[in-house]
C-alpha positions as CSV (number, residue, x, y, z in Angstrom):
1,M,8.2,27.2,28.4
2,A,8.5,26.3,24.7
3,Q,5.3,26.3,22.8
4,R,4.4,23.7,20.2
5,Q,4.3,26.3,17.5
6,D,7.9,27.2,18.2
7,F,9.2,24.0,16.7
8,R,8.3,21.3,14.2
9,R,8.8,17.5,14.1
10,I,9.8,15.1,11.3
11,G,9.1,11.4,11.6
12,L,11.3,8.9,9.8
13,L,10.4,5.3,9.0
14,V,13.9,3.7,8.5
15,P,15.1,0.2,7.9
16,S,16.2,-1.4,11.2
17,S,19.7,-1.8,10.0
18,S,20.1,1.8,9.0
19,S,23.1,3.5,10.6
20,V,23.4,6.7,8.5
21,Q,20.0,8.3,8.2
22,E,19.5,9.6,11.7
23,R,22.9,11.2,11.7
24,D,22.5,12.8,8.3
25,F,19.0,14.2,9.0
26,C,19.9,15.5,12.5
27,R,23.0,17.3,11.3
28,A,21.2,19.0,8.4
29,L,18.0,20.0,10.2
30,P,17.5,23.6,11.5
31,E,17.4,23.9,15.3
32,D,13.7,24.3,15.5
33,I,12.9,21.0,13.8
34,T,13.4,17.8,15.7
35,L,13.7,14.2,14.4
36,H,11.7,11.2,15.6
37,V,12.5,7.7,14.2
38,A,10.7,4.4,13.9
39,R,12.3,1.3,12.6
40,M,11.0,-1.5,10.3
41,R,12.9,-4.8,10.0
42,L,15.4,-5.1,7.1
43,S,18.9,-6.6,7.2
44,N,19.6,-7.3,3.5
45,V,18.8,-5.1,0.5
46,E,17.3,-7.7,-1.8
47,S,14.0,-8.3,-3.6
48,E,12.0,-10.0,-0.9
49,S,13.3,-8.0,2.1
50,T,12.5,-4.7,0.3
51,L,8.9,-6.0,-0.1
52,R,8.5,-7.4,3.5
53,I,9.7,-4.2,5.2
54,V,6.4,-2.4,4.6
55,Q,4.4,-5.0,6.4
56,E,5.2,-3.0,9.5
57,I,4.5,0.4,8.0
58,E,1.1,1.0,9.7
59,I,2.1,0.1,13.3
60,E,5.3,2.2,13.1
61,S,3.5,5.2,11.6
62,Q,1.1,5.0,14.4
63,K,4.0,5.2,16.9
64,L,5.3,8.4,15.1
65,A,1.8,9.9,15.3
66,D,2.0,9.5,19.1
67,V,4.7,12.1,19.2
68,D,2.6,14.4,16.9
69,V,5.0,14.7,14.0
70,D,4.2,17.2,11.3
71,V,5.2,14.9,8.4
72,I,6.3,11.2,8.1
73,V,9.0,10.2,5.6
74,F,9.8,6.7,4.4
75,P,13.4,7.5,3.2
76,A,14.1,4.2,1.4
77,T,14.3,4.2,-2.4
78,A,14.4,0.5,-3.2
79,P,11.4,-0.4,-0.9
80,S,9.3,2.5,-2.0
81,A,9.9,1.8,-5.7
82,R,9.6,-2.0,-5.3
83,N,6.3,-2.6,-7.1
84,G,6.4,-0.2,-10.0
85,I,4.4,2.9,-10.9
86,G,2.0,4.1,-8.3
87,Y,3.5,2.0,-5.5
88,D,4.9,5.0,-3.7
89,Q,1.5,6.6,-3.6
90,E,0.0,3.4,-2.2
91,L,2.6,3.5,0.6
92,I,1.8,7.2,1.3
93,K,-1.9,6.4,1.6
94,R,-1.1,3.6,4.1
95,I,1.1,5.8,6.2
96,S,-1.4,8.7,6.3
97,A,-4.4,6.4,6.9
98,A,-2.6,4.9,9.9
99,S,-1.2,8.1,11.3
100,G,-3.4,11.0,10.2
101,K,-0.3,12.8,9.1
102,P,1.0,14.0,5.7
103,A,3.6,11.6,4.3
104,T,6.1,11.0,1.5
105,T,8.6,8.4,0.4
106,A,12.1,8.6,-1.1
107,S,10.8,7.6,-4.5
108,T,8.0,10.2,-4.4
109,A,10.5,12.9,-3.3
110,L,12.9,11.8,-6.1
111,L,10.2,12.2,-8.8
112,E,9.2,15.5,-7.4
113,A,12.8,16.7,-7.3
114,L,13.4,15.6,-10.9
115,H,10.3,17.5,-11.9
116,V,11.3,20.8,-10.3
117,L,14.8,20.5,-11.8
118,S,13.4,19.7,-15.2
119,A,15.6,16.6,-15.3
120,K,14.3,13.9,-17.6
121,R,17.5,12.0,-18.3
122,I,19.5,10.6,-15.4
123,A,22.3,8.4,-14.4
124,L,21.7,6.0,-11.5
125,G,24.4,4.8,-9.1
126,A,23.9,2.7,-5.9
127,P,25.8,0.5,-3.5
128,W,23.4,-2.5,-3.7
129,S,23.0,-5.2,-6.3
130,A,22.2,-4.8,-10.0
131,P,18.8,-6.6,-9.7
132,V,17.7,-4.1,-7.0
133,N,19.0,-1.2,-9.1
134,Q,17.1,-2.4,-12.1
135,T,13.8,-2.3,-10.1
136,V,14.5,1.3,-9.2
137,A,15.4,2.1,-12.8
138,A,12.2,0.5,-14.0
139,F,10.2,2.6,-11.6
140,L,11.8,5.7,-12.9
141,E,11.3,4.7,-16.5
142,A,7.6,4.0,-15.8
143,N,7.3,7.5,-14.5
144,G,8.7,9.1,-17.6
145,V,12.4,9.3,-16.6
146,T,15.1,8.0,-19.0
147,V,17.9,6.1,-17.3
148,L,21.0,6.5,-19.5
149,A,23.5,4.8,-17.3
150,Q,23.6,2.6,-14.2
151,E,26.4,1.4,-11.8
152,T,26.2,-0.7,-8.6
153,L,28.7,-1.8,-6.0
154,G,27.0,-5.1,-5.4
155,F,26.5,-5.0,-1.6
156,I,23.7,-7.0,-0.1
157,R,24.0,-6.5,3.7
158,N,22.8,-3.1,4.7
159,L,25.2,-2.8,7.6
160,E,28.1,-3.1,5.2
161,I,26.6,-0.3,3.1
162,G,26.4,1.9,6.2
163,L,30.2,1.5,6.6
164,L,31.1,2.7,3.2
165,D,33.2,5.8,2.9
166,P,31.5,8.8,1.2
167,Q,34.4,8.6,-1.3
168,T,32.7,5.6,-2.8
169,A,29.6,7.7,-3.6
170,L,31.8,10.4,-5.1
171,D,33.6,7.8,-7.3
172,V,30.4,6.2,-8.5
173,G,28.9,9.6,-9.3
174,R,31.9,10.5,-11.4
175,R,31.9,7.2,-13.3
176,V,28.2,6.9,-13.9
177,D,27.8,10.4,-15.4
178,R,27.4,10.7,-19.1
179,P,26.9,13.5,-21.7
180,G,23.3,14.3,-22.0
181,V,22.5,13.3,-18.4
182,D,20.4,16.0,-16.7
183,A,21.0,14.8,-13.1
184,V,23.0,12.1,-11.3
185,I,21.2,10.0,-8.8
186,L,23.0,8.2,-5.9
187,A,20.4,6.0,-4.4
188,C,20.2,4.2,-1.0
189,G,19.4,5.9,2.4
190,N,22.2,4.0,4.2
191,W,24.9,5.2,1.9
192,A,26.8,8.3,3.2
193,T,26.5,10.9,0.5
194,F,25.8,14.3,2.2
195,S,29.5,15.3,2.4
196,I,30.1,14.9,-1.4
197,I,27.0,16.4,-3.0
198,D,28.3,19.9,-3.4
199,Q,31.7,18.8,-4.6
200,L,30.2,16.4,-7.2
201,E,27.8,19.1,-8.5
202,R,30.7,21.4,-9.0
203,E,32.6,18.8,-10.8
204,L,29.8,17.6,-13.1
205,G,28.0,20.9,-13.5
206,K,24.6,19.3,-12.9
207,P,22.4,18.4,-10.0
208,V,23.2,15.5,-7.8
209,L,20.3,13.8,-6.0
210,T,20.6,11.3,-3.2
211,T,18.0,9.3,-1.2
212,N,18.4,11.2,2.1
213,Q,18.8,14.6,0.4
214,V,15.6,14.3,-1.6
215,S,13.7,12.8,1.4
216,L,14.8,15.7,3.6
217,W,14.0,18.3,0.9
218,H,10.5,16.9,0.3
219,A,9.7,16.8,4.1
220,L,10.8,20.4,4.4
221,K,8.8,21.4,1.3
222,I,5.7,19.8,2.8
223,M,6.3,21.8,6.0
224,D,6.9,25.0,3.9
225,R,10.4,25.6,5.3
226,K,13.2,27.8,4.0
227,A,16.2,27.0,1.9
228,V,19.0,24.9,3.4
229,G,22.7,25.2,2.3
230,G,25.4,22.6,1.9
231,L,23.3,19.9,0.3
232,G,23.2,20.8,-3.4
233,V,21.1,23.0,-5.6
234,L,17.9,21.2,-4.7
235,L,17.8,22.4,-1.1
236,R,19.6,25.6,-1.8
237,E,17.3,26.9,-4.5
238,H,14.1,25.0,-4.4
239,L,12.8,25.6,-0.9
240,G,11.0,28.5,0.7
241,D,12.7,31.8,0.3
242,A,15.3,30.8,-2.4
243,H,16.0,34.0,-4.4
244,P,15.0,33.6,-8.1
245,L,18.2,35.2,-9.3
246,R,20.1,32.3,-7.7
247,Q,18.3,29.7,-9.7
248,S,21.0,29.2,-12.3
249,M,23.3,26.3,-13.1
250,S,26.2,28.8,-13.0
251,A,25.9,28.6,-9.2
252,F,27.7,25.3,-9.3
253,G,30.9,27.1,-9.8
254,A,30.3,29.8,-7.2
255,K,32.2,30.1,-4.0
256,R,30.0,29.1,-1.0
257,T,30.3,29.2,2.8
258,F,27.6,26.7,3.6
259,P,27.9,24.1,6.3
260,T,30.0,21.0,5.5
261,F,28.9,17.4,6.2
262,T,31.6,14.9,7.0
């Protein structure tokens, strides 16, 4: 019989209309880590809905605690950045107080990822509206990050975002990049991005960070897990047993045989 110490558990707090995140996380996780999901109501990505979604955060966190997860992640950038500097930490405290578990948010994970990559100037692309994107940009700026360029696709309904082809993320990433940008961020957990991260990093010669990618990375980091391939330099070189000699930007042009995400 399998023992509890033989496997670990990640809990996700996702928007109710999310159709991408379970698939992305499940396909990327090592076999000894299982995924457990709770949902909080959100249909449209707009100012009020990104604020209301967290009204359910305590009760859904308690449900994830029932299955004894090792960490709880709120992988939603706009809702976790909604109220400016420090708001992500408030949400973490609420999750942990309700569940008794370590927790993180997409915005927290993004800031930590930018720190470990020494990326201070970014370009921000997203599928949602310009006002929502400006809220995220303001959160980043308040935390000392310079946003040099922005682009949005203008979608409001989260179900529509979940149907977007990964090519849209690749195209936005190419267009929003600028000289002097340290990293390109593609925000929104319901936007399919996993399959294009490595390709875009090779093309741009710089890190590419996406909502689900940084959320997964920070959860694995909290759990002290090993490096994961196929999802960019962040998970390849900034987890667990990553070899220090591999931590070079020249790796973007190297041939790799990591798993592909389609």
